[in-house]
C-alpha positions as CSV (number, residue, x, y, z in Angstrom):
1,M,48.6,85.7,36.3
2,S,48.7,83.0,39.0
3,D,51.8,82.0,40.8
4,L,51.7,78.6,39.0
5,E,51.5,80.3,35.6
6,R,54.4,82.6,36.5
7,M,56.5,79.7,37.7
8,R,55.8,77.8,34.5
9,A,56.8,80.8,32.4
10,E,60.0,81.3,34.4
11,R,60.9,77.6,34.1
12,E,60.3,77.6,30.3
13,A,62.6,80.7,30.0
14,R,65.4,79.0,32.0
15,D,65.1,75.7,30.2
16,T,65.1,77.3,26.7
17,A,68.6,77.5,25.2
18,A,69.8,78.9,21.9
19,T,70.0,75.4,20.5
20,R,66.3,74.6,21.1
21,S,63.9,74.3,18.2
22,S,61.8,77.1,16.9
23,A,58.8,75.4,18.4
24,D,60.4,75.6,21.9
25,R,61.2,79.3,21.3
26,A,57.6,79.9,20.2
27,R,56.3,78.3,23.4
28,L,58.6,80.4,25.4
29,W,57.4,83.6,23.7
30,A,53.8,82.5,24.1
31,G,54.3,82.1,27.8
32,L,56.0,85.4,28.2
33,N,53.3,87.1,26.2
34,R,50.6,85.6,28.4
35,Y,52.4,86.9,31.4
36,L,52.8,90.4,30.0
37,S,49.2,90.5,28.9
38,S,47.9,89.5,32.3
39,E,50.1,92.2,33.9
40,A,48.8,94.8,31.5
41,R,45.2,93.8,32.2
42,H,45.8,94.2,35.9
43,E,47.4,97.6,35.5
44,H,44.5,98.8,33.3
45,K,42.0,97.7,36.0
46,V,44.0,99.5,38.7
47,A,44.1,102.7,36.6
48,E,40.3,102.5,35.9
49,V,39.6,102.1,39.6
50,E,41.8,105.1,40.4
51,R,40.1,107.2,37.6
52,R,36.7,106.3,39.1
53,A,37.8,107.2,42.6
54,V,39.0,110.6,41.4
55,A,35.8,111.3,39.4
56,E,33.7,110.3,42.5
57,A,35.8,112.6,44.7
58,D,35.3,115.5,42.2
59,R,31.5,114.9,42.2
60,R,31.5,115.1,46.0
61,T,33.2,118.5,46.0
62,D,30.4,120.1,44.0
63,G,32.0,119.3,40.7
64,E,35.2,121.2,41.4
65,P,38.1,119.2,39.9
66,T,40.9,118.3,42.2
67,D,44.1,120.1,41.5
68,K,46.9,117.5,41.0
69,S,49.5,119.9,39.9
70,D,50.8,120.7,43.4
């Protein structure tokens, strides 16, 4: 999520009060869900890169898996 989108979501969250309409609350939740979705996508990409790096390192050591229990 870009900084602009994050700022927009934060602004919507601050501006939304309990007396706002259900449409306003729906927009707030939509913005928060977009933010959380983008963060999850980013974390999945990072995890995939790490898995590939470990697999490549394992292949370089003649197929012996790395011991991560220590």
